[in-house]
MDTraj code that builds the backbone (N, CA, C; nanometers):
import mdtraj as md
import numpy as np

residues = "MET LEU ALA ARG GLY ALA GLU GLY VAL CYS GLN ARG VAL ALA LYS TRP ALA GLY ALA GLY HIS MET VAL PHE PRO GLU SER ALA GLY VAL ASN VAL ALA ASP ARG ARG THR SER SER SER LEU ASP VAL LEU ASP ALA ASP ALA SER LEU SER MET LEU THR ARG LEU ASP PRO ILE CYS ASP HIS PRO ARG TYR ALA THR ARG ALA PRO TYR GLU PHE THR ASP ALA ASP ALA ALA ALA ALA ASP LEU VAL ILE THR CYS GLY GLY ALA GLY VAL GLU ARG LYS VAL ARG GLU LEU ALA PRO SER ALA VAL ALA VAL ALA ASP LEU TRP GLU PHE ALA GLN PHE ALA ARG ARG ALA GLU LEU ASP GLY THR GLY VAL ALA ALA ILE VAL GLN ARG SER LEU ALA ARG GLY VAL VAL ALA PRO CYS ILE GLU GLU ALA MET LYS LEU ARG ALA GLY ASP ASP TRP GLY LEU ASP THR ALA GLY GLY ALA GLY LYS ASP ALA LEU GLU VAL ALA ARG ALA ARG VAL VAL ILE GLY VAL ALA GLY LEU VAL THR PHE LEU LEU ALA ILE SER PRO LEU GLU GLU VAL GLU ARG VAL THR LYS ARG".split()
xyz = np.array([
    [9.8003, 9.4332, 7.2131],
    [9.6897, 9.3462, 7.2503],
    [9.6576, 9.3595, 7.3994],
    [9.7607, 9.3639, 7.4851],
    [9.7370, 9.3748, 7.6291],
    [9.6645, 9.5052, 7.6644],
    [9.7062, 9.6149, 7.6021],
    [9.6447, 9.7443, 7.6333],
    [9.4980, 9.7468, 7.5931],
    [9.4687, 9.6948, 7.4743],
    [9.3280, 9.6925, 7.4302],
    [9.2452, 9.6001, 7.5185],
    [9.3033, 9.4876, 7.5536],
    [9.2335, 9.3962, 7.6434],
    [9.2053, 9.4611, 7.7773],
    [9.3038, 9.5327, 7.8296],
    [9.2861, 9.5998, 7.9586],
    [9.1779, 9.7069, 7.9508],
    [9.1744, 9.7799, 7.8392],
    [9.0707, 9.8822, 7.8232],
    [8.9318, 9.8185, 7.8208],
    [8.9181, 9.7127, 7.7420],
    [8.7890, 9.6460, 7.7321],
    [8.7436, 9.5859, 7.8639],
    [8.8353, 9.5198, 7.9325],
    [8.8016, 9.4599, 8.0621],
    [8.7695, 9.5682, 8.1638],
    [8.8462, 9.6760, 8.1625],
    [8.8227, 9.7834, 8.2590],
    [8.6839, 9.8446, 8.2402],
    [8.6459, 9.8656, 8.1160],
    [8.5130, 9.9187, 8.0874],
    [8.4053, 9.8225, 8.1374],
    [8.4256, 9.6952, 8.1098],
    [8.3293, 9.5918, 8.1472],
    [8.3185, 9.5768, 8.2991],
    [8.4329, 9.5687, 8.3662],
    [8.4349, 9.5496, 8.5116],
    [8.3836, 9.6741, 8.5838],
    [8.4247, 9.7923, 8.5375],
    [8.3791, 9.9159, 8.6028],
    [8.2273, 9.9290, 8.5965],
    [8.1692, 9.8984, 8.4829],
    [8.0230, 9.9050, 8.4703],
    [7.9560, 9.8044, 8.5633],
    [8.0089, 9.6822, 8.5655],
    [7.9510, 9.5779, 8.6503],
    [7.9578, 9.6174, 8.7983],
    [8.0679, 9.6844, 8.8364],
    [8.0890, 9.7218, 8.9766],
    [8.0184, 9.8524, 9.0139],
    [7.9497, 9.9138, 8.9172],
    [7.8811, 10.0392, 8.9454],
    [7.9742, 10.1589, 8.9441],
    [8.0895, 10.1442, 8.8789],
    [8.1873, 10.2533, 8.8754],
    [8.2072, 10.3066, 8.7340],
    [8.1144, 10.2755, 8.6451],
    [8.1265, 10.3197, 8.5070],
    [8.1275, 10.4707, 8.4914],
    [8.0696, 10.5407, 8.5886],
    [8.0659, 10.6870, 8.5824],
    [8.1944, 10.7507, 8.6341],
    [8.2840, 10.6681, 8.6904],
    [8.4082, 10.7209, 8.7476],
    [8.5327, 10.6791, 8.6705],
    [8.5228, 10.5723, 8.5920],
    [8.6399, 10.5162, 8.5247],
    [8.6230, 10.5283, 8.3733],
    [8.7181, 10.5931, 8.3089],
    [8.7124, 10.6149, 8.1638],
    [8.8450, 10.5706, 8.1010],
    [8.8594, 10.4415, 8.0726],
    [8.9860, 10.3916, 8.0175],
    [9.0018, 10.4222, 7.8691],
    [9.1241, 10.4419, 7.8269],
    [9.1573, 10.4640, 7.6862],
    [9.2937, 10.4007, 7.6625],
    [9.3036, 10.3149, 7.5618],
    [9.4287, 10.2424, 7.5402],
    [9.5077, 10.2964, 7.4222],
    [9.6387, 10.2744, 7.4283],
    [9.7297, 10.3112, 7.3200],
    [9.8528, 10.2227, 7.3321],
    [9.9298, 10.2150, 7.2255],
    [10.0510, 10.1342, 7.2272],
    [10.1760, 10.2196, 7.2277],
    [10.2887, 10.1600, 7.2630],
    [10.4148, 10.2349, 7.2640],
    [10.5038, 10.1999, 7.1451],
    [10.4704, 10.0945, 7.0714],
    [10.5525, 10.0527, 6.9578],
    [10.4794, 10.0626, 6.8246],
    [10.3736, 10.1399, 6.8190],
    [10.2914, 10.1480, 6.6984],
    [10.3729, 10.1929, 6.5777],
    [10.4490, 10.2998, 6.5918],
    [10.5254, 10.3535, 6.4791],
    [10.6341, 10.2572, 6.4328],
    [10.6871, 10.1763, 6.5239],
    [10.7922, 10.0808, 6.4894],
    [10.7400, 9.9651, 6.4058],
    [10.6134, 9.9300, 6.4237],
    [10.5606, 9.8086, 6.3630],
    [10.4826, 9.8339, 6.2357],
    [10.4399, 9.9569, 6.2112],
    [10.3559, 9.9843, 6.0955],
    [10.4072, 10.1073, 6.0214],
    [10.3873, 10.1095, 5.8942],
    [10.4230, 10.2287, 5.8179],
    [10.3163, 10.3339, 5.8402],
    [10.3497, 10.4587, 5.8118],
    [10.2533, 10.5667, 5.8360],
    [10.1265, 10.5493, 5.7539],
    [10.1375, 10.4876, 5.6354],
    [10.0194, 10.4709, 5.5502],
    [9.9214, 10.3690, 5.6058],
    [9.9703, 10.2785, 5.6916],
    [9.8795, 10.1754, 5.7449],
    [9.8304, 10.2080, 5.8846],
    [9.8657, 10.3261, 5.9359],
    [9.8223, 10.3630, 6.0702],
    [9.6742, 10.3971, 6.0755],
    [9.6167, 10.4321, 5.9601],
    [9.4780, 10.4774, 5.9588],
    [9.3765, 10.3649, 5.9725],
    [9.4121, 10.2459, 5.9306],
    [9.3183, 10.1345, 5.9350],
    [9.3878, 10.0071, 5.9807],
    [9.3101, 9.9192, 6.0369],
    [9.3587, 9.7868, 6.0738],
    [9.2964, 9.6910, 5.9733],
    [9.3789, 9.6181, 5.8974],
    [9.3226, 9.5336, 5.7915],
    [9.2363, 9.4220, 5.8484],
    [9.1570, 9.3616, 5.7624],
    [9.0582, 9.2620, 5.8054],
    [9.1226, 9.1434, 5.8772],
    [9.2343, 9.0947, 5.8251],
    [9.3018, 8.9807, 5.8879],
    [9.3513, 9.0165, 6.0277],
    [9.4106, 9.1344, 6.0394],
    [9.4607, 9.1789, 6.1692],
    [9.3456, 9.1989, 6.2677],
    [9.2352, 9.2535, 6.2184],
    [9.1177, 9.2746, 6.3037],
    [9.0615, 9.1422, 6.3533],
    [9.0517, 9.0435, 6.2636],
    [8.9983, 8.9132, 6.3011],
    [9.0896, 8.8436, 6.4010],
    [9.2197, 8.8545, 6.3775],
    [9.3162, 8.7952, 6.4693],
    [9.3056, 8.8591, 6.6077],
    [9.2947, 8.9917, 6.6110],
    [9.2825, 9.0634, 6.7376],
    [9.1508, 9.0287, 6.8060],
    [9.0442, 9.0191, 6.7285],
    [8.9136, 8.9851, 6.7838],
    [8.9160, 8.8474, 6.8494],
    [8.9839, 8.7521, 6.7855],
    [8.9960, 8.6171, 6.8406],
    [9.0706, 8.6192, 6.9737],
    [9.1769, 8.6992, 6.9816],
    [9.2562, 8.7054, 7.1044],
    [9.1825, 8.7762, 7.2174],
    [9.0995, 8.8754, 7.1813],
    [9.0322, 8.9556, 7.2833],
    [8.8927, 8.9061, 7.3206],
    [8.8326, 8.8246, 7.2365],
    [8.6927, 8.7840, 7.2543],
    [8.6563, 8.7366, 7.3955],
    [8.7382, 8.6537, 7.4623],
    [8.6979, 8.6074, 7.5953],
    [8.6881, 8.7170, 7.7011],
    [8.7558, 8.8301, 7.6797],
    [8.7566, 8.9321, 7.7845],
    [8.6895, 9.0637, 7.7453],
    [8.6805, 9.0923, 7.6162],
    [8.6180, 9.2173, 7.5710],
    [8.4843, 9.1867, 7.5050],
    [8.3798, 9.2560, 7.5476],
    [8.2469, 9.2248, 7.4963],
    [8.2022, 9.3139, 7.3807],
    [8.2949, 9.3862, 7.3182],
    [8.2582, 9.4691, 7.2033],
    [8.3684, 9.4628, 7.0991],
    [8.3336, 9.4451, 6.9707],
    [8.4358, 9.4316, 6.8662],
    [8.5180, 9.5577, 6.8413],
    [8.4759, 9.6717, 6.8933],
    [8.5509, 9.7959, 6.8672],
    [8.6939, 9.7879, 6.9203],
    [8.7166, 9.7077, 7.0239],
    [8.8515, 9.6970, 7.0793],
    [8.9464, 9.6262, 6.9831],
    [8.8913, 9.5441, 6.8959],
    [8.9738, 9.4703, 6.8002],
    [8.9851, 9.5395, 6.6657],
    [8.8875, 9.6202, 6.6303],
    [8.8840, 9.6782, 6.4954],
    [8.9346, 9.8219, 6.4881],
    [8.9564, 9.8838, 6.6018],
    [9.0034, 10.0224, 6.6015],
    [9.1464, 10.0312, 6.5472],
    [9.1756, 10.1371, 6.4748],
    [9.3097, 10.1560, 6.4188],
    [9.4128, 10.1723, 6.5302],
    [9.5381, 10.1329, 6.5064],
    [9.6429, 10.1475, 6.6074],
    [9.6627, 10.2938, 6.6466],
    [9.6934, 10.3170, 6.7718],
    [9.7150, 10.4524, 6.8201],
    [9.8397, 10.4540, 6.9080],
    [9.9310, 10.5447, 6.8809],
    [10.0551, 10.5520, 6.9568],
    [10.0408, 10.6458, 7.0766],
    [10.0807, 10.5981, 7.1927],
    [10.0759, 10.6751, 7.3166],
    [10.1725, 10.7930, 7.3087],
    [10.1267, 10.9098, 7.3541],
    [10.2103, 11.0296, 7.3502],
    [10.2140, 11.0968, 7.4870],
    [10.3045, 11.1918, 7.5008],
    [10.3133, 11.2662, 7.6263],
    [10.1878, 11.3505, 7.6482],
    [10.1252, 11.3958, 7.5387],
    [10.0005, 11.4725, 7.5510],
    [9.8904, 11.3867, 7.6128],
    [9.8868, 11.2582, 7.5768],
    [9.7896, 11.1667, 7.6369],
    [9.8146, 11.1552, 7.7869],
    [9.9422, 11.1419, 7.8214],
    [9.9795, 11.1263, 7.9620],
    [9.9398, 11.2483, 8.0439],
    [9.9576, 11.3672, 7.9854],
    [9.9253, 11.4907, 8.0565],
    [9.7762, 11.5041, 8.0840],
    [9.6936, 11.4388, 8.0009],
    [9.5480, 11.4496, 8.0149],
    [9.4883, 11.3393, 8.1019],
    [9.5698, 11.2459, 8.1472],
    [9.5190, 11.1313, 8.2238],
    [9.5508, 11.1453, 8.3723],
    [9.4605, 11.0950, 8.4559],
    [9.4850, 11.0926, 8.5999],
    [9.5863, 10.9849, 8.6360],
    [9.5807, 10.8747, 8.5620],
    [9.6664, 10.7606, 8.5918],
    [9.7006, 10.6886, 8.4626],
    [9.8285, 10.6614, 8.4409],
    [9.8727, 10.5873, 8.3233],
    [9.9088, 10.4465, 8.3684],
    [9.8383, 10.3485, 8.3122],
    [9.8594, 10.2088, 8.3486],
    [9.9319, 10.1388, 8.2345],
    [10.0400, 10.0694, 8.2663],
    [10.1120, 9.9928, 8.1657],
    [10.0795, 9.8448, 8.1819],
    [10.1020, 9.7689, 8.0770],
    [10.0814, 9.6239, 8.0809],
    [10.2074, 9.5567, 8.0273],
    [10.2700, 9.4733, 8.1060],
    [10.3857, 9.4012, 8.0553],
    [10.5020, 9.3888, 8.1505],
    [10.5044, 9.4661, 8.2581],
    [10.6139, 9.4560, 8.3528],
    [10.6960, 9.5836, 8.3628],
    [10.8066, 9.5741, 8.4375],
    [10.8886, 9.6919, 8.4674],
    [10.9484, 9.7550, 8.3427],
    [10.9840, 9.6735, 8.2432],
    [11.0432, 9.7265, 8.1205],
    [10.9482, 9.8192, 8.0472],
    [10.8231, 9.7780, 8.0342],
    [10.7218, 9.8604, 7.9664],
    [10.6939, 9.9857, 8.0494],
    [10.6838, 9.9685, 8.1798],
    [10.6583, 10.0831, 8.2672],
    [10.7700, 10.1868, 8.2547],
    [10.8945, 10.1400, 8.2520],
    [11.0094, 10.2299, 8.2388],
    [11.0051, 10.3063, 8.1058],
    [10.9707, 10.2342, 7.9986],
    [10.9630, 10.2975, 7.8670],
    [10.8554, 10.4049, 7.8635],
    [10.7416, 10.3771, 7.9233],
    [10.6319, 10.4743, 7.9256],
    [10.6719, 10.5972, 8.0070],
    [10.7411, 10.5774, 8.1186],
    [10.7871, 10.6912, 8.1991],
    [10.8801, 10.7814, 8.1177],
    [10.9639, 10.7197, 8.0353],
    [11.0562, 10.7962, 7.9512],
    [10.9818, 10.8714, 7.8412],
    [10.8809, 10.8060, 7.7823],
    [10.8038, 10.8671, 7.6741],
    [10.7073, 10.9743, 7.7230],
    [10.6680, 10.9655, 7.8505],
    [10.5623, 11.0530, 7.9019],
    [10.6035, 11.1225, 8.0314],
    [10.6944, 11.2175, 8.0225],
    [10.7375, 11.2884, 8.1437],
    [10.6255, 11.3708, 8.2080],
    [10.5204, 11.3985, 8.1338],
    [10.4083, 11.4772, 8.1883],
    [10.3105, 11.3934, 8.2706],
    [10.3283, 11.2631, 8.2728],
    [10.2360, 11.1764, 8.3468],
    [10.2425, 11.2045, 8.4961],
    [10.1257, 11.2187, 8.5567],
    [10.1187, 11.2405, 8.7013],
    [10.1586, 11.1134, 8.7748],
    [10.1090, 10.9999, 8.7268],
    [10.1393, 10.8710, 8.7896],
    [10.1407, 10.7617, 8.6843],
    [10.2412, 10.6750, 8.6911],
    [10.2535, 10.5616, 8.6003],
    [10.2723, 10.4362, 8.6844],
    [10.1944, 10.3320, 8.6557],
    [10.2073, 10.2068, 8.7309],
    [10.1700, 10.0902, 8.6411],
    [10.2350, 9.9771, 8.6620],
    [10.1995, 9.8563, 8.5885],
    [10.0682, 9.8015, 8.6437],
    [9.9857, 9.7494, 8.5566],
    [9.8549, 9.6972, 8.5976],
    [9.8668, 9.5918, 8.7069],
    [9.9733, 9.5116, 8.7008],
    [9.9873, 9.4035, 8.7983],
    [10.0079, 9.4542, 8.9406],
    [10.0513, 9.5789, 8.9567],
    [10.0680, 9.6368, 9.0904],
    [9.9352, 9.6378, 9.1661],
    [9.8244, 9.6392, 9.0911],
    [9.6921, 9.6460, 9.1541],
    [9.6333, 9.5085, 9.1846],
    [9.7017, 9.4031, 9.1398],
    [9.6506, 9.2674, 9.1642],
    [9.6350, 9.2391, 9.3129],
    [9.7164, 9.3028, 9.3942],
    [9.7100, 9.2815, 9.5385],
    [9.5761, 9.3226, 9.6001],
    [9.5013, 9.4069, 9.5310],
    [9.3726, 9.4526, 9.5833],
    [9.2555, 9.3645, 9.5387],
    [9.2815, 9.2704, 9.4491],
    [9.1750, 9.1821, 9.3996],
    [9.1499, 9.0696, 9.4994],
    [9.0245, 9.0403, 9.5241],
    [8.9893, 8.9330, 9.6182],
    [8.9830, 8.7993, 9.5455],
    [9.0399, 8.6971, 9.6056],
    [9.0461, 8.5645, 9.5442],
    [8.9072, 8.5126, 9.5076],
    [8.8096, 8.5313, 9.5956],
    [8.6742, 8.4811, 9.5689],
    [8.6104, 8.5495, 9.4484],
    [8.6496, 8.6737, 9.4213],
    [8.6015, 8.7442, 9.3022],
    [8.6643, 8.6837, 9.1772],
    [8.7902, 8.6459, 9.1887],
    [8.8672, 8.6018, 9.0736],
    [8.8359, 8.4600, 9.0287],
    [8.8043, 8.3722, 9.1240],
    [8.7770, 8.2328, 9.0850],
    [8.6274, 8.2024, 9.0759],
    [8.5455, 8.3043, 9.0999],
    [8.4014, 8.2884, 9.0842],
    [8.3307, 8.2185, 9.1981],
    [8.3983, 8.2057, 9.3138],
    [8.3361, 8.1355, 9.4264],
    [8.2625, 8.2294, 9.5215],
    [8.2885, 8.3599, 9.5078],
    [8.2260, 8.4557, 9.5984],
    [8.1181, 8.5382, 9.5297],
    [8.0734, 8.6421, 9.5982],
    [7.9742, 8.7326, 9.5425],
    [8.0407, 8.8140, 9.4313],
    [7.9791, 8.8208, 9.3160],
    [8.0381, 8.8879, 9.2003],
    [8.0135, 9.0382, 9.2048],
    [8.0770, 9.1069, 9.2996],
    [8.0576, 9.2503, 9.3142],
    [8.1450, 9.3297, 9.2175],
    [8.2608, 9.2770, 9.1841],
    [8.3541, 9.3459, 9.0955],
    [8.3651, 9.2757, 8.9602],
    [8.3864, 9.1461, 8.9626],
    [8.4039, 9.0694, 8.8386],
    [8.2847, 8.9764, 8.8174],
    [8.2244, 8.9843, 8.6999],
    [8.1139, 8.8934, 8.6684],
    [8.1604, 8.7490, 8.6861],
    [8.0735, 8.6670, 8.7419],
    [8.1109, 8.5273, 8.7659],
    [8.1492, 8.4556, 8.6363],
    [8.0810, 8.4860, 8.5283],
    [8.1130, 8.4210, 8.4002],
    [8.2543, 8.4560, 8.3546],
    [8.2959, 8.5801, 8.3752],
    [8.4311, 8.6235, 8.3392],
    [8.5341, 8.5590, 8.4307],
    [8.5039, 8.5533, 8.5590],
    [8.5955, 8.4929, 8.6559],
    [8.6143, 8.3435, 8.6277],
    [8.5036, 8.2720, 8.6078],
    [8.5123, 8.1276, 8.5869],
    [8.5655, 8.0904, 8.4486],
    [8.5325, 8.1719, 8.3492],
    [8.5733, 8.1384, 8.2136],
    [8.7153, 8.1772, 8.1785],
    [8.7649, 8.2866, 8.2371],
    [8.8968, 8.3377, 8.1995],
    [9.0012, 8.3198, 8.3092],
    [8.9659, 8.3532, 8.4322],
    [9.0659, 8.3536, 8.5394],
    [9.0816, 8.2177, 8.6069],
    [8.9714, 8.1581, 8.6505],
    [8.9781, 8.0343, 8.7280],
    [9.0590, 7.9217, 8.6632],
    [9.0468, 7.8981, 8.5311],
    [9.1210, 7.7861, 8.4707],
    [9.2733, 7.7971, 8.4806],
    [9.3257, 7.9192, 8.4946],
    [9.4719, 7.9329, 8.5023],
    [9.5142, 8.0307, 8.6118],
    [9.4357, 8.0374, 8.7193],
    [9.4644, 8.1353, 8.8244],
    [9.5971, 8.1091, 8.8942],
    [9.6307, 7.9824, 8.9155],
    [9.7570, 7.9509, 8.9852],
    [9.8766, 7.9996, 8.9047],
    [9.8756, 7.9735, 8.7750],
    [9.9856, 8.0174, 8.6887],
    [9.9882, 8.1700, 8.6787],
    [9.8713, 8.2301, 8.6675],
    [9.8632, 8.3762, 8.6558],
    [9.9174, 8.4450, 8.7804],
    [9.8889, 8.3900, 8.8969],
    [9.9284, 8.4526, 9.0224],
    [10.0764, 8.4355, 9.0556],
    [10.1477, 8.3591, 8.9764],
    [10.2927, 8.3425, 8.9990],
    [10.3710, 8.4674, 8.9616],
    [10.3081, 8.5545, 8.8853],
    [10.3754, 8.6772, 8.8424],
    [10.4044, 8.7654, 8.9625],
    [10.5278, 8.8122, 8.9718],
    [10.5655, 8.9049, 9.0781],
    [10.5716, 9.0458, 9.0217],
    [10.5554, 9.1450, 9.1080],
    [10.5587, 9.2844, 9.0635],
    [10.6891, 9.3108, 8.9898],
    [10.6782, 9.3680, 8.8710],
    [10.7956, 9.4016, 8.7923],
    [10.8354, 9.2966, 8.6915],
    [10.7871, 9.1725, 8.7081],
    [10.8214, 9.0647, 8.6140],
    [10.7629, 9.0926, 8.4760],
    [10.8291, 9.0405, 8.3745],
    [10.7763, 9.0457, 8.2388],
    [10.6528, 8.9562, 8.2316],
    [10.5502, 9.0014, 8.1616],
    [10.4245, 8.9269, 8.1562],
    [10.4322, 8.8020, 8.0705],
    [10.5370, 8.7878, 7.9933],
    [10.5523, 8.6683, 7.9105],
    [10.4721, 8.6697, 7.7829],
    [10.4310, 8.7887, 7.7394],
    [10.3556, 8.8033, 7.6144],
    [10.3960, 8.9357, 7.5542],
    [10.4479, 8.9349, 7.4318],
    [10.4919, 9.0611, 7.3727],
    [10.3723, 9.1476, 7.3366],
    [10.3992, 9.2745, 7.3093],
    [10.2901, 9.3699, 7.2875],
    [10.2078, 9.3415, 7.1635],
    [10.2592, 9.2591, 7.0731],
    [10.1824, 9.2239, 6.9541],
    [10.0941, 9.1022, 6.9794],
    [10.1093, 9.0409, 7.0964],
    [10.0281, 8.9245, 7.1292],
    [10.0824, 8.7963, 7.0698],
    [10.2080, 8.7978, 7.0274],
    [10.2667, 8.6784, 6.9664],
    [10.3099, 8.5771, 7.0705],
    [10.2245, 8.4841, 7.1028],
    [10.2576, 8.3819, 7.2024],
    [10.1659, 8.2634, 7.1824],
    [10.2026, 8.1527, 7.2438],
    [10.1205, 8.0329, 7.2344],
    [9.9904, 8.0471, 7.3098],
    [9.9030, 7.9486, 7.2913],
    [9.7701, 7.9535, 7.3527],
    [9.7769, 7.9646, 7.5047],
    [9.8615, 7.8848, 7.5675],
    [9.8711, 7.8888, 7.7133],
    [9.9153, 8.0252, 7.7637],
    [10.0179, 8.0825, 7.6990],
    [10.0665, 8.2143, 7.7396],
    [9.9592, 8.3206, 7.7213],
    [9.8826, 8.3100, 7.6150],
    [9.7755, 8.4051, 7.5883],
    [9.6659, 8.3946, 7.6945],
    [9.6291, 8.2733, 7.7311],
    [9.5256, 8.2534, 7.8331],
    [9.5696, 8.3091, 7.9679],
    [9.6961, 8.2866, 8.0025],
    [9.7491, 8.3381, 8.1289],
    [9.7534, 8.4907, 8.1259],
    [9.7954, 8.5471, 8.0115],
    [9.8001, 8.6931, 7.9987],
    [9.6610, 8.7543, 8.0126],
    [9.5611, 8.6900, 7.9519],
    [9.4237, 8.7405, 7.9654],
    [9.3788, 8.7345, 8.1113],
    [9.4122, 8.6260, 8.1790],
    [9.3758, 8.6133, 8.3204],
    [9.4419, 8.7235, 8.4025],
    [9.5681, 8.7521, 8.3720],
    [9.6395, 8.8570, 8.4456],
    [9.5782, 8.9937, 8.4217],
    [9.5306, 9.0173, 8.3009],
    [9.4631, 9.1438, 8.2709],
    [9.3378, 9.1575, 8.3572],
    [9.2584, 9.0517, 8.3634],
    [9.1349, 9.0567, 8.4431],
    [9.1674, 9.0747, 8.5912],
    [9.2676, 9.0022, 8.6410],
    [9.3066, 9.0140, 8.7823],
    [9.3539, 9.1558, 8.8130],
    [9.4401, 9.2100, 8.7266],
    [9.4902, 9.3457, 8.7479],
    [9.3794, 9.4488, 8.7453],
    [9.2886, 9.4349, 8.6504],
    [9.1772, 9.5295, 8.6390],
    [9.0835, 9.5173, 8.7594],
    [9.0586, 9.3954, 8.8052],
    [8.9739, 9.3768, 8.9238],
    [9.0344, 9.4490, 9.0437],
    [9.1654, 9.4368, 9.0586],
    [9.2336, 9.5070, 9.1674],
    [9.2300, 9.6579, 9.1489],
    [9.2479, 9.7026, 9.0243],
    [9.2454, 9.8462, 8.9948],
    [9.1092, 9.9069, 9.0282],
    [9.0017, 9.8422, 8.9838],
    [8.8674, 9.8949, 9.0106],
    [8.8367, 9.8917, 9.1598],
    [8.8783, 9.7851, 9.2279],
    [8.8613, 9.7772, 9.3732],
    [8.9337, 9.8929, 9.4412],
    [9.0565, 9.9180, 9.3968],
    [9.1371, 10.0276, 9.4512],
    [9.0713, 10.1636, 9.4265],
    [9.0239, 10.1859, 9.3049],
    [8.9611, 10.3142, 9.2712],
    [8.8335, 10.3374, 9.3514],
    [8.7561, 10.2317, 9.3719],
    [8.6355, 10.2446, 9.4543],
    [8.6711, 10.2777, 9.5988],
    [8.7807, 10.2182, 9.6472],
    [8.8220, 10.2398, 9.7859],
    [8.8702, 10.3823, 9.8114],
    [8.9323, 10.4450, 9.7105],
    [8.9853, 10.5805, 9.7304],
    [8.8923, 10.6900, 9.6804],
    [8.7815, 10.6514, 9.6186],
    [8.6883, 10.7513, 9.5660],
    [8.6110, 10.8186, 9.6784],
    [8.5755, 10.9453, 9.6598],
    [8.4916, 11.0129, 9.7594],
    [8.3639, 10.9332, 9.7823],
    [8.3217, 10.9232, 9.9046],
    [8.2057, 10.8421, 9.9406],
    [8.0814, 10.8798, 9.8614],
    [8.0632, 11.0095, 9.8349],
    [7.9429, 11.0515, 9.7625],
    [7.9402, 10.9972, 9.6202],
    [8.0590, 10.9743, 9.5590],
    [8.0636, 10.9183, 9.4251],
    [8.0186, 10.7722, 9.4255],
    [8.0599, 10.6978, 9.5263],
    [8.0214, 10.5578, 9.5378],
    [7.8728, 10.5475, 9.5712],
    [7.8251, 10.6293, 9.6660],
    [7.6861, 10.6228, 9.7093],
    [7.5904, 10.6638, 9.5980],
    [7.6365, 10.7482, 9.5074],
    [7.5491, 10.7951, 9.3991],
    [7.4948, 10.6779, 9.3166],
    [7.5723, 10.5717, 9.3074],
    [7.5310, 10.4551, 9.2308],
    [7.4682, 10.3504, 9.3219],
    [7.5293, 10.3264, 9.4360],
    [7.4838, 10.2175, 9.5220],
    [7.3545, 10.2469, 9.5964],
    [7.3166, 10.3740, 9.6083],
    [7.1944, 10.4083, 9.6824],
    [7.0824, 10.4525, 9.5903],
    [7.0540, 10.3745, 9.4878],
    [6.9435, 10.4122, 9.4014],
    [6.8287, 10.3160, 9.4188],
])
top = md.Topology()
chain = top.add_chain()
for i, resn in enumerate(residues, 1):
    res = top.add_residue(resn, chain, resSeq=i)
    for name in ("N", "CA", "C"):
        top.add_atom(name, md.element.get_by_symbol(name[0]), res)
traj = md.Trajectory(xyz[None], top)
């Protein structure tokens, strides 16, 4: 659930920030084979899709993130990516590093939270990175609790999304905060001509 949420938010935030032409997120899970039989890997049943849609709805603006069949992350995926982002803390990051020795760089999404601006996150500033509706609706109500997470800490939500309402809301807020920082970071390190191509039209 966290990976799909991060993909959806990243797509949404990157487009809003004018970086949709530079950021191409793709999500996958690390426990897919453990949780499902091979015969059920091809489709996500209606109940599972509806449950996922309910959990992702506040942060993802397209149902494809909830209805897509499960996909297991592989080393081949890592070799084709510029950056592999994990969601969940140091334990998940460590597991991904072990599964994907070909990855150029692996980092937990929360590592990028430091680059997110508070005014973007609580909806009080200019919405250059995060839409004000997303900031006020998802992040602002639980920003204090979300920001208590330290680098490397467990996110408090398992990869299947099995947690209470409060934990789910905080996890969604952390996804948005991490993605806001990630997009801010990517814009800051991108060649100037890539940024100007969008901003000077």
